[in-house]
N, C-alpha and C positions, 0 to 999 in steps of 0.2 A: 578578739584581740585582748590580750592581757594588759591591763593598765600597770604603770610603774608602781612599785611598792609605796613610794612616798606619796603618790596621789591617792592611793587607796587608804593609807594611814591617815592622811590629812582629812579625807572625807569622813572617816570613821570617828575621828576625835573632834571634828568641827561641831561646835554647839548648835543644837537645833532648837528653834523657838516655834511655839505654836502661833499660828496666824492670829492676829488681833483684829477685831472688827473696828476698833477706834484707836487712835494714837494715845499713848500714855500722857497723863496730865503733867507729871513732873518726873523727869528721868534723871537719876543720880549718876554721877560719874564714879567709877570705881578706881581707886588709886592703890589697890592692894598690889604689892610686889610679888605675892606668892603665886599669882596666876601667870603661867608662861604665855608668851605671845605665840602667834601662829608660826612665825619664823623660827623661834626656838624649838617648837614642837617638830617642825619639818627638819630642822638640823638634827635633832635627836633621832628622828625616824631614819634619816639618811645614815647617821652613825651606826644605828642598830642594823640597818640593811647591809652596810659595808662589813660590819662585824660578822653577821650571819653568812654573807656571801663568802667571806674569807674562810670561815670555818667549814662551810659546805665545800668550798674548793679544795681545802686541805683533806677533807674526808673523801672526796672523789679521787683525789690524787693517791691517797692511801689505798683506796679500793682498787684503783687501776693497777697499782704496784702489786697488790696481793692477788688480784684476779687475772692479771695479764691482759691479753687481747679482749677477753670477755668484759672486763671492767672498763676498758676504754670505750667499747661499743655501748655499754650501759650508760656511761657518762654523756656520750653524744646523743643517745636516744632521748634523754630528758629534754633537751632543747629548750623550748619556751616554758616548760613546766618546772624548770630548775628554780626559778625565782619564787613561784607560789609554794613549792615544796619547802624551800628554805624558810619562808615566812611561817608556814604552818608548823614546821618543826620547831621554830623559835617560840611560837605561841604555846605549843604543847609543852616545851621545856619550862617555860615560865609558869604555866599552870601547875606543873608537877612540883616546881620549887615552892609555890605558894601552899600547896597541899602538904608538902613535906614539912614546911615550917609550922603551919597551923596545927597539924596533927602530932607534931613533935616525933616524927618517925625517924627511925635509925635502923640500919640493917643489923642483924644479929652478928656477934663476933664470929670470927673464923673458927674459934675453938668450939662453939656450939655446933657448927656443921660437922666438925671432925668427931665430936663425941657421939652425935646421932648416927653418923655413918659407921663409926667403929662399933657401936652397940648393934646396929642392924647386921653388919658383917659377922660379928661374933655369934649372933643368934642363928643366922642363915647357915653357918658352917658347923654349928654344934648339933649333933644328933640328939642329945639329951633334951634340947629345946623342943624338938618335934615330938619326942616321946611324952613330954609334959603336956603339950597341946592335945595329943591324942587321949591321954589319961583324963584330962580335965574337961574334954568335950569342946574346947575352943577351936579345934581344927576346922570344924564346920563354919565357924564365924570367920576365920581367916580365909577359908575357901570362898565364902560369899563375898568378902571384901575384894579378893583377887578377881572373881567373876565380874563384880561391879566395875572395877578398874578396866578390865578387858572390854566390857560393854561400852563404857564411855569412850575408850580408844576407838572402837569400831564405829560408833555413832559419828565421831569426828572424821573418820575416814570416809564415811558415806556422805557427810556434808561436804568434805573436800572434793570428792569425786563428782558431786552433784548427780549421783546415780546410785540406786540401791545395789545393783549388781554390776561390777565391772566399770570400765571407762567408756564414755560415749566417744567413739572414733568415727568422725564424719569428715 
């Protein structure tokens, strides 16, 4: 049975204390207002859950629209896995945000992609480029790179099929 998200989150953020063999002599009360109470944390967890469920619901509806009957069937097949998937997706998204911020990442501008593909296309369609490769001896290097890429593709196919030759049909 899958526990509700709020219960799992509350258990995950509940402070854990090591068992003590003797009671503390003097225990101080903490009056700091920066520590949220359990109720506040549960409310935040509920808000996050509702936000994620709403977003996942919208994504499923969009998928249903684009995929038609297959998308509807996929949405109903998730069943009880829908909530854990939504939670895991939200956690993954938050981790990616933290990495993005910490590493100061940003995607390259669209002009960079356009210039790279324009230069690749111009070289691929230019016969002089291949003559220069042949004359300089770099054609062998390009061939080895192509063979390497093909080999990596084939290894991926073998892993995907889980069989060295053909598909296991049973």
